[in-house]
N, C-alpha and C positions, 0 to 999 in steps of 0.2 A: 587064559581066557581067548577066545576067538575073535581073530581080526575081522571088524565089520568091513563090509563093504561100502563103497561109496557112489551113490548114483549119480551124480555129478562125474564123477571120474569113467563111471561106463558109459555115459550118455557122450563125454568128451570123445572118449575112443571110438564111438561108433561113429560120432562128427568126422572124427579127427580120418578115419578110414574109409568112408563113403568121400569126404573132399578130397583123398588122395585118389581114389578110383577116378572121381571126375577130371582131377585135374593129369594125370598119367594118360587118360584117356585124349585128352583134349591135345596131350604132348605128341601123344602116337600120332593123331590124326594130323596133326601140324606138321610132323617132321615127316611125314609119307608125303603129303601134298608139298614141303618144299624138295623131297629128292624127287618126286616127280619132275617138276618145276626145273629142276637141276638139269636133268636127262633131257628134258625138252630142248630148252635154253641150248645144251649143247649140241642137240643135232641140229639147231635152228643155224647156229652158229656156221656149225662144219658146212652146211650146204650152201648157206650164202657165201661161204668163203669157194665153194667149188664151182657156185655160179657164177664166179667173176672169171674163171679160166676161159671161157669161149670168149669172153668180151675182150682180155686179154691178149690173147693168140690173135683175134680179129685186129687189134691194134697195133699187132707187134707185124702183122702182114701188110699193115697201111704203113706201118714205119720203114718197113724194109722195100715196099716200093717207090717210100719216099727218097730213100737213100739211093736205091739203083738211076735215080733221073737227077738228083742232086748232088751227092756225095758229100751231105754236110756231115761235118763233125757234129753238131748239136745233134742230130738224127741219130749218128752212129751211140752218144751218150743217154739220148732216149730210149734207144732197143737195148742198150745193157740193163738199166734200170726195169724196163720190163721183163726182162729174162730173169734177173734177180727177183722179182716180186712173183714171177712163178715157179721159180724153183722154193721159194720160200714155201708158197702153197702145197706145191706138192710135198715136202719135207714134213708139213705141220701136221695133214692129213694121214700118214701113213699111222700113227699110234691109233687113231679113232677106226682104222678098219682091220685090224690085226686079224679079226676073225670072220672076215670075207673077203674068200678067194679070187671071185671074180673082180671084186673091188680094188684088190692087190694086183690082179692081172694088169687091170688098165693103167694103176698109176706107174705100174714097173716101162710098161709099152709108152704112154705117154711121157715118163720120165728120160729113155733111152732116145725118144724121136726129138725129146727139148735138146737134149745134150749134143744129139747128130746136128739138128738144124745149127748150135752155137757155132760150131765147129767149122759148119761150110758159111755160114755167115761171115764167120773171123777170115776163112780163106779170102772169101770173094771180096771185101773190104781191102786185103792187102793187095790182090790182083788189081783192084780201081785203083788203089794207090801207083802200083807198079804197070797200071795202061792195059793191062792182059786178062780184062775181066771177061768170062765165060759166059755166055747167054744159055747153055746148056744149063749150067750148074744154077743160073737165078731162076728158070723156069722149076726146076727142079725143089729148090726152098721153097718158091708159092705152093707147088702141088702136096710139101711136106705138110706147109700150115693147114692146108684143108684137112688133111689125115690127122693132125692133131688138134683141130677143131673137133673133128667127130668123134675123135678120142675121148677129149673131155668132157664131151656129151654124155657118151657112153659111164665114163667113170660118175658124172654128178647121175645118171638115172638109175645106176647100178648102187652107188650109197644109198640115194634115196629109199628104196627098195628094202635095203639091209637095215638100214635106220629103224625104217618104221617097225621090222619085225623086231629089232633090239629093244625099240621102246616098248612095244606092246609086251615084250619077255618082262624088262622090268618093271611095267607098272603093273601085271599080273601079279609078280614076285612080292613086291610091296604090299599089294592088296592081301595078299595071303598073310604075310607077315600081320598086317593089320587087323584083319579078321582074327589071328590066331590070337593076339595079345587084347585085346577089344574081348574075346571069349572070356579068356582068363581074370579080366577087370570085370566083367559084368558076374562072374562065379563068386569072385571076393564079395562083391557089392550085394550080391542076393545073400551069401552065408551071412553079412553085416546086418541085413534087414531081419534075418531070421532071428539072430543074435538079441538084436532090439525088439522084436515082437517077444520074445520071452522074457526079457527085462519088465519090458512094458506090463506084461500079464502079471508077474510076479509081484509087481508094485501095487496094479489095481488091485490085485489080492488082500496084500497088506491094507492099502487105502479104506477098502469095504468091511476089513474085521475095525479098523479103527472108526470109521463111520458108525457102524452098529453100536459101538460102545459110547459113542457120542450121542446118539439117539436116544439109548437106554438112560442116558445120563439126564438127556433133556426131557425125560418123562418121569423125572423125579426120583428116580431107581439108583440113589446116593450110596448105596453100599455093594456096588459092584466090584468084583474082584480087579486086583491090578494087572494093565495089559503086561503080556510077556515080553521079553527082551527081544527085537526085532533086529536083523540081520542088515540091514541097513542104516547106516549112523543117522543120516536128517531123519528117517522116519522113526528113528528109536530115541532121537532127543523130544521128537512130537509125542510121542507116548511117556518118556518118562515126564513131560512138561503135564500131558492130560490125566499121568497117576498123581501130582503134586495139587493140582487143579480140584483134584476129587477130593483130596483130602483137605485140602483148605475150603471148598465148600461147607465138607462135613463139619471143619471146625469153626466155621463162618455161622454155620445154621444153630449149633449147640449154643453158640455165644449172643448170637442173636435173640433165640429163645429166654435164655436167660434174661437178658437186658430187658426185652420187652416186656416181662412180668415187674420188673422193676420202674420201668418208664411208667407204665399204664397207673402203677399205683401213684406215683409222681405228677402225672397230668393230671388225675382227677381232684387231688389237694391244690395245686398252685395255677391249673390254667385260669389264665384271667379271661375277663368279656370279649375284651379286644383280639386276645390272640386267638379264641373262639373263632370270632368273625373271619379274623385271616386266614385261618384253618379251613373254615368253611369255603371261603372265596376259592383257596385253590383249591379245595377237592373237587368245586364245581368245575373248574378250568380244567384238571385231571380228567375228570368225569366225562367233559366235551370233548377233549383230544383226545381220548383212547376210543371211539367210537369208529375203529376201523373195521371198513368193509370186509368182512368175511367172502362175499361173493367173490371181489374183486380177487381175492387171493388166491382163490380156489379156480376162477376162470384162468389166472394168470400161470398158473402151476401146471395147470393143462395145456395150455398154449405152450409151456417149453417143451413138454412133451412131445406134441405135434410137432412143432419147430425140428425137433431133433431127429424127427425121421424123414420130415419133408425139405429140411432148408441144408444148407451148409453149415460148416461148426461155428465159422465165425459170426453169425447172425445168432446161434444158439449162443455162445460165449456172451456177447453183448446185453440177449435179454435175461441171462440169468446175473450178470453183472447189474444190470438196472434194477432188479428185484433186490439184488443185495443192498445198492444203495438204498431202496427204500425202507428196507426192513433195518438197516443199521439206522437210519434216520431215525427210525420210530424209537428205537430201542436207546439210543444216545442221547435221545433230546426229550425225554419223558418230565414233563410238568416244567419247562423252563424254557425262556425266551430265545430264539436261534436268528445268527444273520441273515438277513434277507438272500445273500448269495446263496447260504446254504439249503434254505426253503425252495429256491429256484432249481440249485441242483439236484434236489427230490424231485422236483414237478417236472424237470426235462428227463429223468428217469420213469417216470410214469407217463410221460407224453410218448416216449420212446417205447414202451409194451403196449400201448393203446395203438400206436401208429402199425405196430405189428399185427394186432389183433384186428383193426378193421382194413388195413392195406388200404385199396384204393378208394376205398367209400369215403374218409376223413382223411384231410390233409391238414397237419398240425405247422403254427411258427413263432415262434418267439424273440420278440426283439428287446435285449436288456443289456444293451451296451451304453450303460452309466454307470456310474460310481457307488455302489449300494453298501460299502463300507460302515456309512452311519446308521444303518435303518438297522432296528430288530423287530423281529415278527416271532407271534405264537406257531410255533409247527402245524403242519398241517394244515396250514389257514387257505393256500391256494388249492392245492389237490382236490379239496370238495367242490369246488367251484367248476372246474374243469369235469370233474365227473356228472356233476348236473346236467355239463353242458350235451354230455354223451348219454347219459342214460334217458333224461328228459326231453333235452331240444333234438338230440340228433338220431334217436335209438331208431327210428322207422327211415332214417337214410338208405338210400341203395348205393348213390355216387355223388359227388360234389358237394360232400360235407366239409365245413372250415371251421378251425378253432384258432383264434389268433389272440397272441398275449403280448402286450405292449406294455414297456416300465420305464418312466421319465420321471426327474426329480424339477418339481414348482415349489420355488421358495423354501419354504424350509419342511416339505413333506415328498416322498417318493409316492406318483401317481399309477396304477397297477390297474389295467383293462384288460378287461377277458371277455372276448366275445365270438358270439356263435353265429351261425343263419339259420338256425333250428327252426322248431313248431313258435317258440316266444313262450313267456306265461300270461295268463291272464292278469288282468288290472288287479283284479279282488285279490287272486292270491300273492301279487307284490305286496299288496298292503299289509297283509297279514306276516310274511316275511320283514317286511320293514317294521313291523310293530313289535319282532321277536315274538311272536305267539308262540307258545308253549308246545314243543315237539310231540310232549306225550299228548295232544289232544287230535295228532293228525290222525287218519287212516293207516292202518298197517302198510297198506303198499305204497304210500307215500314216505315209510321211515326205511327203507332199503340202503339209504346212504347217508353220510352225514349233510345235512341241509343247509340251505344258503344261511337260513334263520340261526341255525348252530354257529356257522362262521361270522355272521354278525353280533351274536350276546359274546363271544371270545373276544372280538377285538374290543368291543363295550368293556367288559370286564377289565382287558389288561390296559387300555389306555384310556380307562374313564370318559370317553367321551361317544357320543350316540350317533354322529354323523359322518363315521369313517366310513361305511361301505353305503353305496346308491344301485340300485338296479333300474334300468331300463330296458324294456321288451316291447316289441310288435308281433301280435299274433302272423304267423308265416312266415314271419320276414327273418326275427332272432332275437337274441337276447344280448345285452353288456351289461357285466358288471364293474362297475369301477370302485377300488378302493384306494383310500389317502391315508398312508401311512407315516404318522409323527417320525421324527429324528429321535424322539428319547420318548419311553412310557410314561403315562400321564402319574 
């Protein structure tokens, strides 16, 4: 059996390659910069040491002048220390100027003059001690100091010129090496991206096949052929699960049809009057709950397409996630009570979708920082109210529209207030809603979405209370819908 490929392994390999390319590139750049800094510091330090030579020679001349007048042993010691420091500088600078003939010449000349002046100065000190000092020798040494000073300055200028050229050559070499290495890294990165593109293309092709089969299954084509083995381990697991699910559905449908016939006969014989009333009430609740607006779903899916073309991927992903939350909420909570927190999560997804649709025209806000754990609510009770705000209250709004949702807990009930600043509702219509007028009697254009009367009726059937929803509206100013939600259903 052919070994299947792992998507995770390939993606990790691509990620490691790209990360390595990035890290090596950074290391090359940092190493090049470090080498440049080291070379620069080296040249600066040598220049600094050479710049001290004229100062030391001037100081040596000054001390020698003092010596000729005072004949002090302390001055002799100071002259010795200065000579040692000059000798140290001349010795240390020689390795740095091996490739510079002019600088080497200046160092040799300066070294020779320095040794000669040391010998002459030593002879003069001995002559002073013997009382036979020669004025001519003193003048000669002073002139020698002048030549030494000039020679040291010439050495400094020569080294600066040479070091500048060497530094430029070193920088150019480092830059060339950096460009070469970075070119290789860019090539590796390019091939990694090409490999990733080919991998993703193959994965998307396989996902499209899975999606096509899932769509056919959703259209009740229960006898589809099994999906063939897929080369990627993760997707092959999905394909196997899909095949098993299809087989399970076929088996379940067969059993369900058989059981339905038996149960139908039993229900006709044993169903009591109270059970009939209960089923009627549940059926009425389900009927009201499942009146989902097809126009909203159609408009939302269109907006997903437009957003995918016009905006970045993150917005599209968030939009699709919001649709998934709503659809999952509808499918998983059919015919049962749900926690208030779940209802608000679905409402938040709906608000995000409408926010993407209306953009700057309408702003939404929700304040739900309360403990909602003790409260249950019929699913899709709050979304229709917000939908009515948008369709009937703010449909003509160009900008400045607002929909505010506030949840608070007062005594043993949660109070939910949904408020807009739209056109408002006529007083007569508010009375019809609060009287739960049968929506079948309303004109066709007024039944495009789940109505407020519908929500009120569902709350009454669920909690056996008739005062759980109130409507306050002022024409051209807005509408406020207030819902009181008991802790437990009646």
